[in-house]
mmCIF file of the N, C-alpha and C atoms, coordinates in Angstrom:
data_MODEL
# 
_entry.id   MODEL 
# 
loop_
_atom_site.group_PDB 
_atom_site.id 
_atom_site.type_symbol 
_atom_site.label_atom_id 
_atom_site.label_alt_id 
_atom_site.label_comp_id 
_atom_site.label_asym_id 
_atom_site.label_entity_id 
_atom_site.label_seq_id 
_atom_site.pdbx_PDB_ins_code 
_atom_site.Cartn_x 
_atom_site.Cartn_y 
_atom_site.Cartn_z 
_atom_site.occupancy 
_atom_site.B_iso_or_equiv 
_atom_site.pdbx_formal_charge 
_atom_site.auth_seq_id 
_atom_site.auth_comp_id 
_atom_site.auth_asym_id 
_atom_site.auth_atom_id 
_atom_site.pdbx_PDB_model_num 
ATOM 1   N N  . UNK A 1 1  ? 0.851  -1.162 0.000   1.00 0.00 ? 1  UNK A N  1 
ATOM 2   C CA . UNK A 1 1  ? 0.000  0.000  0.000   1.00 0.00 ? 1  UNK A CA 1 
ATOM 3   C C  . UNK A 1 1  ? 0.900  1.230  0.000   1.00 0.00 ? 1  UNK A C  1 
ATOM 4   N N  . UNK A 1 2  ? 0.550  2.211  -0.828  1.00 0.00 ? 2  UNK A N  1 
ATOM 5   C CA . UNK A 1 2  ? 1.286  3.468  -0.831  1.00 0.00 ? 2  UNK A CA 1 
ATOM 6   C C  . UNK A 1 2  ? 0.339  4.594  -0.424  1.00 0.00 ? 2  UNK A C  1 
ATOM 7   N N  . UNK A 1 3  ? 0.911  5.594  0.212   1.00 0.00 ? 3  UNK A N  1 
ATOM 8   C CA . UNK A 1 3  ? 0.142  6.743  0.684   1.00 0.00 ? 3  UNK A CA 1 
ATOM 9   C C  . UNK A 1 3  ? 0.656  7.977  -0.036  1.00 0.00 ? 3  UNK A C  1 
ATOM 10  N N  . UNK A 1 4  ? -0.275 8.729  -0.574  1.00 0.00 ? 4  UNK A N  1 
ATOM 11  C CA . UNK A 1 4  ? 0.055  9.932  -1.308  1.00 0.00 ? 4  UNK A CA 1 
ATOM 12  C C  . UNK A 1 4  ? -0.646 11.105 -0.638  1.00 0.00 ? 4  UNK A C  1 
ATOM 13  N N  . UNK A 1 5  ? 0.119  12.092 -0.229  1.00 0.00 ? 5  UNK A N  1 
ATOM 14  C CA . UNK A 1 5  ? -0.447 13.308 0.357   1.00 0.00 ? 5  UNK A CA 1 
ATOM 15  C C  . UNK A 1 5  ? -0.357 14.419 -0.670  1.00 0.00 ? 5  UNK A C  1 
ATOM 16  N N  . UNK A 1 6  ? -1.501 15.000 -0.987  1.00 0.00 ? 6  UNK A N  1 
ATOM 17  C CA . UNK A 1 6  ? -1.535 16.055 -1.987  1.00 0.00 ? 6  UNK A CA 1 
ATOM 18  C C  . UNK A 1 6  ? -2.749 16.951 -1.718  1.00 0.00 ? 6  UNK A C  1 
ATOM 19  N N  . UNK A 1 7  ? -2.532 18.243 -1.531  1.00 0.00 ? 7  UNK A N  1 
ATOM 20  C CA . UNK A 1 7  ? -3.659 19.127 -1.234  1.00 0.00 ? 7  UNK A CA 1 
ATOM 21  C C  . UNK A 1 7  ? -4.504 19.490 -2.463  1.00 0.00 ? 7  UNK A C  1 
ATOM 22  N N  . UNK A 1 8  ? -3.935 19.342 -3.662  1.00 0.00 ? 8  UNK A N  1 
ATOM 23  C CA . UNK A 1 8  ? -4.646 19.746 -4.880  1.00 0.00 ? 8  UNK A CA 1 
ATOM 24  C C  . UNK A 1 8  ? -4.586 18.642 -5.926  1.00 0.00 ? 8  UNK A C  1 
ATOM 25  N N  . UNK A 1 9  ? -5.533 18.676 -6.862  1.00 0.00 ? 9  UNK A N  1 
ATOM 26  C CA . UNK A 1 9  ? -5.560 17.780 -8.026  1.00 0.00 ? 9  UNK A CA 1 
ATOM 27  C C  . UNK A 1 9  ? -5.627 16.303 -7.636  1.00 0.00 ? 9  UNK A C  1 
ATOM 28  N N  . UNK A 1 10 ? -6.335 15.988 -6.563  1.00 0.00 ? 10 UNK A N  1 
ATOM 29  C CA . UNK A 1 10 ? -6.444 14.591 -6.118  1.00 0.00 ? 10 UNK A CA 1 
ATOM 30  C C  . UNK A 1 10 ? -7.185 13.732 -7.139  1.00 0.00 ? 10 UNK A C  1 
ATOM 31  N N  . UNK A 1 11 ? -8.226 14.269 -7.768  1.00 0.00 ? 11 UNK A N  1 
ATOM 32  C CA . UNK A 1 11 ? -8.947 13.508 -8.790  1.00 0.00 ? 11 UNK A CA 1 
ATOM 33  C C  . UNK A 1 11 ? -8.055 13.229 -9.996  1.00 0.00 ? 11 UNK A C  1 
ATOM 34  N N  . UNK A 1 12 ? -7.272 14.208 -10.372 1.00 0.00 ? 12 UNK A N  1 
ATOM 35  C CA . UNK A 1 12 ? -6.335 14.067 -11.492 1.00 0.00 ? 12 UNK A CA 1 
ATOM 36  C C  . UNK A 1 12 ? -5.317 12.963 -11.205 1.00 0.00 ? 12 UNK A C  1 
ATOM 37  N N  . UNK A 1 13 ? -4.748 12.991 -10.011 1.00 0.00 ? 13 UNK A N  1 
ATOM 38  C CA . UNK A 1 13 ? -3.752 11.989 -9.619  1.00 0.00 ? 13 UNK A CA 1 
ATOM 39  C C  . UNK A 1 13 ? -4.379 10.604 -9.518  1.00 0.00 ? 13 UNK A C  1 
ATOM 40  N N  . UNK A 1 14 ? -5.582 10.535 -8.967  1.00 0.00 ? 14 UNK A N  1 
ATOM 41  C CA . UNK A 1 14 ? -6.270 9.246  -8.861  1.00 0.00 ? 14 UNK A CA 1 
ATOM 42  C C  . UNK A 1 14 ? -6.479 8.639  -10.237 1.00 0.00 ? 14 UNK A C  1 
ATOM 43  N N  . UNK A 1 15 ? -6.974 9.424  -11.174 1.00 0.00 ? 15 UNK A N  1 
ATOM 44  C CA . UNK A 1 15 ? -7.195 8.922  -12.534 1.00 0.00 ? 15 UNK A CA 1 
ATOM 45  C C  . UNK A 1 15 ? -5.876 8.519  -13.193 1.00 0.00 ? 15 UNK A C  1 
ATOM 46  N N  . UNK A 1 16 ? -4.854 9.333  -12.994 1.00 0.00 ? 16 UNK A N  1 
ATOM 47  C CA . UNK A 1 16 ? -3.550 9.050  -13.577 1.00 0.00 ? 16 UNK A CA 1 
ATOM 48  C C  . UNK A 1 16 ? -3.007 7.706  -13.092 1.00 0.00 ? 16 UNK A C  1 
ATOM 49  N N  . UNK A 1 17 ? -3.055 7.485  -11.790 1.00 0.00 ? 17 UNK A N  1 
ATOM 50  C CA . UNK A 1 17 ? -2.500 6.244  -11.246 1.00 0.00 ? 17 UNK A CA 1 
ATOM 51  C C  . UNK A 1 17 ? -3.391 5.031  -11.527 1.00 0.00 ? 17 UNK A C  1 
ATOM 52  N N  . UNK A 1 18 ? -4.695 5.214  -11.477 1.00 0.00 ? 18 UNK A N  1 
ATOM 53  C CA . UNK A 1 18 ? -5.579 4.068  -11.715 1.00 0.00 ? 18 UNK A CA 1 
ATOM 54  C C  . UNK A 1 18 ? -5.566 3.621  -13.178 1.00 0.00 ? 18 UNK A C  1 
ATOM 55  N N  . UNK A 1 19 ? -5.161 4.490  -14.093 1.00 0.00 ? 19 UNK A N  1 
ATOM 56  C CA . UNK A 1 19 ? -5.060 4.093  -15.499 1.00 0.00 ? 19 UNK A CA 1 
ATOM 57  C C  . UNK A 1 19 ? -3.640 3.659  -15.864 1.00 0.00 ? 19 UNK A C  1 
ATOM 58  N N  . UNK A 1 20 ? -2.710 3.767  -14.927 1.00 0.00 ? 20 UNK A N  1 
ATOM 59  C CA . UNK A 1 20 ? -1.332 3.349  -15.164 1.00 0.00 ? 20 UNK A CA 1 
ATOM 60  C C  . UNK A 1 20 ? -1.289 1.824  -15.250 1.00 0.00 ? 20 UNK A C  1 
ATOM 61  N N  . UNK A 1 21 ? -0.655 1.306  -16.285 1.00 0.00 ? 21 UNK A N  1 
ATOM 62  C CA . UNK A 1 21 ? -0.503 -0.148 -16.430 1.00 0.00 ? 21 UNK A CA 1 
ATOM 63  C C  . UNK A 1 21 ? 0.694  -0.418 -17.338 1.00 0.00 ? 21 UNK A C  1 
ATOM 64  N N  . UNK A 1 22 ? 1.868  -0.310 -16.758 1.00 0.00 ? 22 UNK A N  1 
ATOM 65  C CA . UNK A 1 22 ? 3.104  -0.580 -17.497 1.00 0.00 ? 22 UNK A CA 1 
ATOM 66  C C  . UNK A 1 22 ? 3.897  -1.617 -16.723 1.00 0.00 ? 22 UNK A C  1 
ATOM 67  N N  . UNK A 1 23 ? 4.505  -2.520 -17.457 1.00 0.00 ? 23 UNK A N  1 
ATOM 68  C CA . UNK A 1 23 ? 5.327  -3.576 -16.867 1.00 0.00 ? 23 UNK A CA 1 
ATOM 69  C C  . UNK A 1 23 ? 4.557  -4.361 -15.803 1.00 0.00 ? 23 UNK A C  1 
ATOM 70  N N  . UNK A 1 24 ? 3.247  -4.445 -15.961 1.00 0.00 ? 24 UNK A N  1 
ATOM 71  C CA . UNK A 1 24 ? 2.433  -5.213 -15.032 1.00 0.00 ? 24 UNK A CA 1 
ATOM 72  C C  . UNK A 1 24 ? 2.145  -4.538 -13.709 1.00 0.00 ? 24 UNK A C  1 
ATOM 73  N N  . UNK A 1 25 ? 2.481  -3.271 -13.572 1.00 0.00 ? 25 UNK A N  1 
ATOM 74  C CA . UNK A 1 25 ? 2.243  -2.538 -12.321 1.00 0.00 ? 25 UNK A CA 1 
ATOM 75  C C  . UNK A 1 25 ? 0.931  -1.779 -12.436 1.00 0.00 ? 25 UNK A C  1 
ATOM 76  N N  . UNK A 1 26 ? 0.060  -1.961 -11.445 1.00 0.00 ? 26 UNK A N  1 
ATOM 77  C CA . UNK A 1 26 ? -1.212 -1.235 -11.422 1.00 0.00 ? 26 UNK A CA 1 
ATOM 78  C C  . UNK A 1 26 ? -1.451 -0.657 -10.031 1.00 0.00 ? 26 UNK A C  1 
ATOM 79  N N  . UNK A 1 27 ? -2.292 0.372  -9.982  1.00 0.00 ? 27 UNK A N  1 
ATOM 80  C CA . UNK A 1 27 ? -2.657 1.027  -8.725  1.00 0.00 ? 27 UNK A CA 1 
ATOM 81  C C  . UNK A 1 27 ? -4.180 1.091  -8.629  1.00 0.00 ? 27 UNK A C  1 
ATOM 82  N N  . UNK A 1 28 ? -4.685 1.003  -7.405  1.00 0.00 ? 28 UNK A N  1 
ATOM 83  C CA . UNK A 1 28 ? -6.124 1.142  -7.167  1.00 0.00 ? 28 UNK A CA 1 
ATOM 84  C C  . UNK A 1 28 ? -6.323 1.913  -5.872  1.00 0.00 ? 28 UNK A C  1 
ATOM 85  N N  . UNK A 1 29 ? -7.074 3.014  -5.965  1.00 0.00 ? 29 UNK A N  1 
ATOM 86  C CA . UNK A 1 29 ? -7.334 3.816  -4.763  1.00 0.00 ? 29 UNK A CA 1 
ATOM 87  C C  . UNK A 1 29 ? -8.283 3.045  -3.852  1.00 0.00 ? 29 UNK A C  1 
ATOM 88  N N  . UNK A 1 30 ? -7.902 2.937  -2.592  1.00 0.00 ? 30 UNK A N  1 
ATOM 89  C CA . UNK A 1 30 ? -8.752 2.227  -1.640  1.00 0.00 ? 30 UNK A CA 1 
ATOM 90  C C  . UNK A 1 30 ? -9.309 3.146  -0.559  1.00 0.00 ? 30 UNK A C  1 
ATOM 91  N N  . UNK A 1 31 ? -8.715 4.324  -0.409  1.00 0.00 ? 31 UNK A N  1 
ATOM 92  C CA . UNK A 1 31 ? -9.226 5.251  0.604   1.00 0.00 ? 31 UNK A CA 1 
ATOM 93  C C  . UNK A 1 31 ? -8.783 6.677  0.285   1.00 0.00 ? 31 UNK A C  1 
ATOM 94  N N  . UNK A 1 32 ? -9.604 7.623  0.739   1.00 0.00 ? 32 UNK A N  1 
ATOM 95  C CA . UNK A 1 32 ? -9.268 9.043  0.631   1.00 0.00 ? 32 UNK A CA 1 
ATOM 96  C C  . UNK A 1 32 ? -9.772 9.723  1.891   1.00 0.00 ? 32 UNK A C  1 
ATOM 97  N N  . UNK A 1 33 ? -8.865 10.396 2.561   1.00 0.00 ? 33 UNK A N  1 
ATOM 98  C CA . UNK A 1 33 ? -9.236 11.108 3.781   1.00 0.00 ? 33 UNK A CA 1 
ATOM 99  C C  . UNK A 1 33 ? -8.497 12.444 3.779   1.00 0.00 ? 33 UNK A C  1 
ATOM 100 N N  . UNK A 1 34 ? -9.221 13.497 3.487   1.00 0.00 ? 34 UNK A N  1 
ATOM 101 C CA . UNK A 1 34 ? -8.603 14.811 3.385   1.00 0.00 ? 34 UNK A CA 1 
ATOM 102 C C  . UNK A 1 34 ? -7.597 14.829 2.243   1.00 0.00 ? 34 UNK A C  1 
ATOM 103 N N  . UNK A 1 35 ? -6.340 15.178 2.568   1.00 0.00 ? 35 UNK A N  1 
ATOM 104 C CA . UNK A 1 35 ? -5.275 15.226 1.565   1.00 0.00 ? 35 UNK A CA 1 
ATOM 105 C C  . UNK A 1 35 ? -4.647 13.855 1.324   1.00 0.00 ? 35 UNK A C  1 
ATOM 106 N N  . UNK A 1 36 ? -4.999 12.883 2.114   1.00 0.00 ? 36 UNK A N  1 
ATOM 107 C CA . UNK A 1 36 ? -4.351 11.571 2.081   1.00 0.00 ? 36 UNK A CA 1 
ATOM 108 C C  . UNK A 1 36 ? -5.092 10.595 1.163   1.00 0.00 ? 36 UNK A C  1 
ATOM 109 N N  . UNK A 1 37 ? -4.385 10.132 0.140   1.00 0.00 ? 37 UNK A N  1 
ATOM 110 C CA . UNK A 1 37 ? -4.907 9.116  -0.775  1.00 0.00 ? 37 UNK A CA 1 
ATOM 111 C C  . UNK A 1 37 ? -4.146 7.821  -0.514  1.00 0.00 ? 37 UNK A C  1 
ATOM 112 N N  . UNK A 1 38 ? -4.861 6.730  -0.384  1.00 0.00 ? 38 UNK A N  1 
ATOM 113 C CA . UNK A 1 38 ? -4.230 5.436  -0.156  1.00 0.00 ? 38 UNK A CA 1 
ATOM 114 C C  . UNK A 1 38 ? -4.499 4.545  -1.358  1.00 0.00 ? 38 UNK A C  1 
ATOM 115 N N  . UNK A 1 39 ? -3.426 3.987  -1.901  1.00 0.00 ? 39 UNK A N  1 
ATOM 116 C CA . UNK A 1 39 ? -3.517 3.116  -3.063  1.00 0.00 ? 39 UNK A CA 1 
ATOM 117 C C  . UNK A 1 39 ? -2.926 1.764  -2.732  1.00 0.00 ? 39 UNK A C  1 
ATOM 118 N N  . UNK A 1 40 ? -3.538 0.726  -3.278  1.00 0.00 ? 40 UNK A N  1 
ATOM 119 C CA . UNK A 1 40 ? -2.897 -0.578 -3.218  1.00 0.00 ? 40 UNK A CA 1 
ATOM 120 C C  . UNK A 1 40 ? -2.311 -0.848 -4.592  1.00 0.00 ? 40 UNK A C  1 
ATOM 121 N N  . UNK A 1 41 ? -1.292 -1.676 -4.607  1.00 0.00 ? 41 UNK A N  1 
ATOM 122 C CA . UNK A 1 41 ? -0.609 -2.010 -5.849  1.00 0.00 ? 41 UNK A CA 1 
ATOM 123 C C  . UNK A 1 41 ? -0.465 -3.521 -5.951  1.00 0.00 ? 41 UNK A C  1 
ATOM 124 N N  . UNK A 1 42 ? -0.257 -3.992 -7.155  1.00 0.00 ? 42 UNK A N  1 
ATOM 125 C CA . UNK A 1 42 ? -0.187 -5.429 -7.357  1.00 0.00 ? 42 UNK A CA 1 
ATOM 126 C C  . UNK A 1 42 ? 1.228  -5.993 -7.262  1.00 0.00 ? 42 UNK A C  1 
ATOM 127 N N  . UNK A 1 43 ? 2.228  -5.147 -6.991  1.00 0.00 ? 43 UNK A N  1 
ATOM 128 C CA . UNK A 1 43 ? 3.593  -5.667 -6.851  1.00 0.00 ? 43 UNK A CA 1 
ATOM 129 C C  . UNK A 1 43 ? 3.975  -5.678 -5.374  1.00 0.00 ? 43 UNK A C  1 
ATOM 130 N N  . UNK A 1 44 ? 4.842  -6.597 -5.020  1.00 0.00 ? 44 UNK A N  1 
ATOM 131 C CA . UNK A 1 44 ? 5.233  -6.747 -3.622  1.00 0.00 ? 44 UNK A CA 1 
ATOM 132 C C  . UNK A 1 44 ? 6.193  -5.662 -3.164  1.00 0.00 ? 44 UNK A C  1 
ATOM 133 N N  . UNK A 1 45 ? 7.032  -5.169 -4.064  1.00 0.00 ? 45 UNK A N  1 
ATOM 134 C CA . UNK A 1 45 ? 8.013  -4.141 -3.713  1.00 0.00 ? 45 UNK A CA 1 
ATOM 135 C C  . UNK A 1 45 ? 7.322  -2.773 -3.665  1.00 0.00 ? 45 UNK A C  1 
ATOM 136 N N  . UNK A 1 46 ? 6.825  -2.418 -2.489  1.00 0.00 ? 46 UNK A N  1 
ATOM 137 C CA . UNK A 1 46 ? 6.068  -1.168 -2.360  1.00 0.00 ? 46 UNK A CA 1 
ATOM 138 C C  . UNK A 1 46 ? 6.948  0.060  -2.525  1.00 0.00 ? 46 UNK A C  1 
ATOM 139 N N  . UNK A 1 47 ? 8.228  -0.043 -2.197  1.00 0.00 ? 47 UNK A N  1 
ATOM 140 C CA . UNK A 1 47 ? 9.154  1.080  -2.428  1.00 0.00 ? 47 UNK A CA 1 
ATOM 141 C C  . UNK A 1 47 ? 9.243  1.374  -3.928  1.00 0.00 ? 47 UNK A C  1 
ATOM 142 N N  . UNK A 1 48 ? 9.315  0.319  -4.727  1.00 0.00 ? 48 UNK A N  1 
ATOM 143 C CA . UNK A 1 48 ? 9.351  0.484  -6.181  1.00 0.00 ? 48 UNK A CA 1 
ATOM 144 C C  . UNK A 1 48 ? 8.043  1.089  -6.676  1.00 0.00 ? 48 UNK A C  1 
ATOM 145 N N  . UNK A 1 49 ? 6.923  0.640  -6.126  1.00 0.00 ? 49 UNK A N  1 
ATOM 146 C CA . UNK A 1 49 ? 5.619  1.180  -6.512  1.00 0.00 ? 49 UNK A CA 1 
ATOM 147 C C  . UNK A 1 49 ? 5.533  2.668  -6.181  1.00 0.00 ? 49 UNK A C  1 
ATOM 148 N N  . UNK A 1 50 ? 6.026  3.058  -5.006  1.00 0.00 ? 50 UNK A N  1 
ATOM 149 C CA . UNK A 1 50 ? 6.018  4.476  -4.614  1.00 0.00 ? 50 UNK A CA 1 
ATOM 150 C C  . UNK A 1 50 ? 6.876  5.295  -5.561  1.00 0.00 ? 50 UNK A C  1 
ATOM 151 N N  . UNK A 1 51 ? 8.014  4.756  -5.952  1.00 0.00 ? 51 UNK A N  1 
ATOM 152 C CA . UNK A 1 51 ? 8.906  5.456  -6.890  1.00 0.00 ? 51 UNK A CA 1 
ATOM 153 C C  . UNK A 1 51 ? 8.237  5.611  -8.250  1.00 0.00 ? 51 UNK A C  1 
ATOM 154 N N  . UNK A 1 52 ? 7.577  4.562  -8.716  1.00 0.00 ? 52 UNK A N  1 
ATOM 155 C CA . UNK A 1 52 ? 6.869  4.620  -9.999  1.00 0.00 ? 52 UNK A CA 1 
ATOM 156 C C  . UNK A 1 52 ? 5.761  5.672  -9.953  1.00 0.00 ? 52 UNK A C  1 
ATOM 157 N N  . UNK A 1 53 ? 4.996  5.691  -8.861  1.00 0.00 ? 53 UNK A N  1 
ATOM 158 C CA . UNK A 1 53 ? 3.912  6.670  -8.714  1.00 0.00 ? 53 UNK A CA 1 
ATOM 159 C C  . UNK A 1 53 ? 4.470  8.094  -8.749  1.00 0.00 ? 53 UNK A C  1 
ATOM 160 N N  . UNK A 1 54 ? 5.536  8.332  -8.010  1.00 0.00 ? 54 UNK A N  1 
ATOM 161 C CA . UNK A 1 54 ? 6.137  9.668  -7.963  1.00 0.00 ? 54 UNK A CA 1 
ATOM 162 C C  . UNK A 1 54 ? 6.650  10.089 -9.337  1.00 0.00 ? 54 UNK A C  1 
ATOM 163 N N  . UNK A 1 55 ? 7.350  9.189  -10.020 1.00 0.00 ? 55 UNK A N  1 
ATOM 164 C CA . UNK A 1 55 ? 7.879  9.508  -11.351 1.00 0.00 ? 55 UNK A CA 1 
ATOM 165 C C  . UNK A 1 55 ? 6.761  9.739  -12.360 1.00 0.00 ? 55 UNK A C  1 
ATOM 166 N N  . UNK A 1 56 ? 5.681  8.978  -12.243 1.00 0.00 ? 56 UNK A N  1 
ATOM 167 C CA . UNK A 1 56 ? 4.542  9.134  -13.154 1.00 0.00 ? 56 UNK A CA 1 
ATOM 168 C C  . UNK A 1 56 ? 3.889  10.496 -12.970 1.00 0.00 ? 56 UNK A C  1 
ATOM 169 N N  . UNK A 1 57 ? 3.708  10.915 -11.735 1.00 0.00 ? 57 UNK A N  1 
ATOM 170 C CA . UNK A 1 57 ? 3.098  12.218 -11.459 1.00 0.00 ? 57 UNK A CA 1 
ATOM 171 C C  . UNK A 1 57 ? 4.024  13.339 -11.927 1.00 0.00 ? 57 UNK A C  1 
ATOM 172 N N  . UNK A 1 58 ? 5.317  13.236 -11.611 1.00 0.00 ? 58 UNK A N  1 
ATOM 173 C CA . UNK A 1 58 ? 6.270  14.283 -12.008 1.00 0.00 ? 58 UNK A CA 1 
ATOM 174 C C  . UNK A 1 58 ? 6.395  14.415 -13.523 1.00 0.00 ? 58 UNK A C  1 
ATOM 175 N N  . UNK A 1 59 ? 6.115  13.343 -14.268 1.00 0.00 ? 59 UNK A N  1 
ATOM 176 C CA . UNK A 1 59 ? 6.236  13.376 -15.728 1.00 0.00 ? 59 UNK A CA 1 
ATOM 177 C C  . UNK A 1 59 ? 5.084  14.103 -16.405 1.00 0.00 ? 59 UNK A C  1 
ATOM 178 N N  . UNK A 1 60 ? 4.033  14.437 -15.670 1.00 0.00 ? 60 UNK A N  1 
ATOM 179 C CA . UNK A 1 60 ? 2.899  15.137 -16.270 1.00 0.00 ? 60 UNK A CA 1 
ATOM 180 C C  . UNK A 1 60 ? 3.214  16.629 -16.399 1.00 0.00 ? 60 UNK A C  1 
ATOM 181 N N  . UNK A 1 61 ? 2.348  17.319 -17.126 1.00 0.00 ? 61 UNK A N  1 
ATOM 182 C CA . UNK A 1 61 ? 2.559  18.754 -17.344 1.00 0.00 ? 61 UNK A CA 1 
ATOM 183 C C  . UNK A 1 61 ? 2.477  19.572 -16.059 1.00 0.00 ? 61 UNK A C  1 
ATOM 184 N N  . UNK A 1 62 ? 1.742  19.114 -15.061 1.00 0.00 ? 62 UNK A N  1 
ATOM 185 C CA . UNK A 1 62 ? 1.642  19.863 -13.805 1.00 0.00 ? 62 UNK A CA 1 
ATOM 186 C C  . UNK A 1 62 ? 2.466  19.227 -12.685 1.00 0.00 ? 62 UNK A C  1 
ATOM 187 N N  . UNK A 1 63 ? 3.020  18.073 -12.936 1.00 0.00 ? 63 UNK A N  1 
ATOM 188 C CA . UNK A 1 63 ? 3.742  17.338 -11.897 1.00 0.00 ? 63 UNK A CA 1 
ATOM 189 C C  . UNK A 1 63 ? 4.945  18.054 -11.332 1.00 0.00 ? 63 UNK A C  1 
ATOM 190 N N  . UNK A 1 64 ? 5.614  18.844 -12.142 1.00 0.00 ? 64 UNK A N  1 
ATOM 191 C CA . UNK A 1 64 ? 6.818  19.527 -11.671 1.00 0.00 ? 64 UNK A CA 1 
ATOM 192 C C  . UNK A 1 64 ? 6.514  20.682 -10.717 1.00 0.00 ? 64 UNK A C  1 
ATOM 193 N N  . UNK A 1 65 ? 5.287  21.186 -10.726 1.00 0.00 ? 65 UNK A N  1 
ATOM 194 C CA . UNK A 1 65 ? 4.926  22.296 -9.830  1.00 0.00 ? 65 UNK A CA 1 
ATOM 195 C C  . UNK A 1 65 ? 3.929  21.884 -8.754  1.00 0.00 ? 65 UNK A C  1 
ATOM 196 N N  . UNK A 1 66 ? 3.490  20.645 -8.793  1.00 0.00 ? 66 UNK A N  1 
ATOM 197 C CA . UNK A 1 66 ? 2.501  20.143 -7.852  1.00 0.00 ? 66 UNK A CA 1 
ATOM 198 C C  . UNK A 1 66 ? 3.199  19.677 -6.574  1.00 0.00 ? 66 UNK A C  1 
ATOM 199 N N  . UNK A 1 67 ? 2.687  20.120 -5.429  1.00 0.00 ? 67 UNK A N  1 
ATOM 200 C CA . UNK A 1 67 ? 3.257  19.673 -4.159  1.00 0.00 ? 67 UNK A CA 1 
ATOM 201 C C  . UNK A 1 67 ? 2.581  18.377 -3.751  1.00 0.00 ? 67 UNK A C  1 
ATOM 202 N N  . UNK A 1 68 ? 3.377  17.330 -3.538  1.00 0.00 ? 68 UNK A N  1 
ATOM 203 C CA . UNK A 1 68 ? 2.846  16.054 -3.090  1.00 0.00 ? 68 UNK A CA 1 
ATOM 204 C C  . UNK A 1 68 ? 3.956  15.233 -2.450  1.00 0.00 ? 68 UNK A C  1 
ATOM 205 N N  . UNK A 1 69 ? 3.560  14.251 -1.666  1.00 0.00 ? 69 UNK A N  1 
ATOM 206 C CA . UNK A 1 69 ? 4.497  13.315 -1.035  1.00 0.00 ? 69 UNK A CA 1 
ATOM 207 C C  . UNK A 1 69 ? 3.971  11.906 -1.248  1.00 0.00 ? 69 UNK A C  1 
ATOM 208 N N  . UNK A 1 70 ? 4.875  10.988 -1.522  1.00 0.00 ? 70 UNK A N  1 
ATOM 209 C CA . UNK A 1 70 ? 4.518  9.588  -1.681  1.00 0.00 ? 70 UNK A CA 1 
ATOM 210 C C  . UNK A 1 70 ? 5.331  8.776  -0.675  1.00 0.00 ? 70 UNK A C  1 
ATOM 211 N N  . UNK A 1 71 ? 4.649  7.914  0.062   1.00 0.00 ? 71 UNK A N  1 
ATOM 212 C CA . UNK A 1 71 ? 5.330  7.064  1.026   1.00 0.00 ? 71 UNK A CA 1 
ATOM 213 C C  . UNK A 1 71 ? 4.697  5.678  1.047   1.00 0.00 ? 71 UNK A C  1 
ATOM 214 N N  . UNK A 1 72 ? 5.374  4.768  1.699   1.00 0.00 ? 72 UNK A N  1 
ATOM 215 C CA . UNK A 1 72 ? 4.882  3.406  1.831   1.00 0.00 ? 72 UNK A CA 1 
ATOM 216 C C  . UNK A 1 72 ? 4.172  3.304  3.172   1.00 0.00 ? 72 UNK A C  1 
ATOM 217 N N  . UNK A 1 73 ? 2.987  2.679  3.150   1.00 0.00 ? 73 UNK A N  1 
ATOM 218 C CA . UNK A 1 73 ? 2.217  2.599  4.383   1.00 0.00 ? 73 UNK A CA 1 
ATOM 219 C C  . UNK A 1 73 ? 1.980  1.256  4.840   1.00 0.00 ? 73 UNK A C  1 
# 
């Protein structure tokens, strides 16, 4: 499970991660509480999943200016 904290564009990030499907890695939002989004992933290496999520968000047009944190929960 990975935890993403982001005060803005939560719907955008949710859609971005839930449609991500490369190299067999997928994400599914399981909870949202305030700024905290919780996603489960289908790979066992959650550190790798967190890195993939962060890189995917940063690669978007708004990712470089969007404030967010990704951690393993």
